N, C-alpha and C positions, 0 to 999 in steps of 0.2 A: 681133538684136543682143544681146538679154538673155541668150540662150544662150551667146554668146561671152564675155560678161562673167562669167557663172557658171562656165564652163569654165576661163577664165583664173584666176579667183579660187580655184577648187578646186586647180588646179595649183600656184599660189603658196603656198597653205596647206600642201599635202602636201609640197612640196619643203622648205619651212621646217622642218616637223616632222621630216622625214628627216635634216636637218642635225643636229638635237639635240632630244631629247624635251622638254626644258624649254621649248621654243618652242610647245608644244601649247596653252598658255594665251593665246597671241597671237590677236587677232581682226583684222578688216580695218581697224580704227581704232587699233590699238596702235602706238605709236611704237617702232620697233625699237631705237633708240639709248637712249631713256629706260628701256626695259625690259631693257637689258643684253645685247643681241645681241653675240656675239663678232665682231670686225671681219673676221677671216678667213672666218667663216661667211657674213657678209654679202657679201663680195667674191665668194666662190665661188657664192653664191646668184644674184648679179647676172649672173655669167658663164653660169650654167646657163639663166637666163631669156633672155639674148641668143642663146644657141645654140638653145634650144627654138623660139623664135619667129623666128629668123633676122633679128634686128634689131640695131642698134647704138645703145646709149644713151651719150650723152656722159658721161664720168666726172665732170665738174663737176656733173652733176645728181644723182649718187648720194646726196649728203647730203640733198637735198630729197625724194628718193623714200624716205621713212622709214616709210611705212605701206603695207599691202597695197592699200588702195583707191587710193592715189596711183600705185603701180606698175601697177595694173590700167589706170588711165586713160592712163598713158604708153605702155604696150604697145599699147592700142587705137589711140592716136594714131599710133604708129610703123607699125602694120600698115596704116593708111590711106594712108601716104605712098607 
């Protein structure tokens, strides 16, 4: 299970940095919105995650999934469903 968590986290970090180099400073506990993530970057990031893991995240949860560690937990939860 630890391997899955690390793989998901690596994917989340790499995709975020690919969106914009200024996100390189983000770590797993950085609040995306307080750190100035662009809203379009965030939406396309969420769509990429859904596509990669073949999951559907309710759009009303997007605002709560504001850190990599929260996204990681949500993905793992969805993969178990």
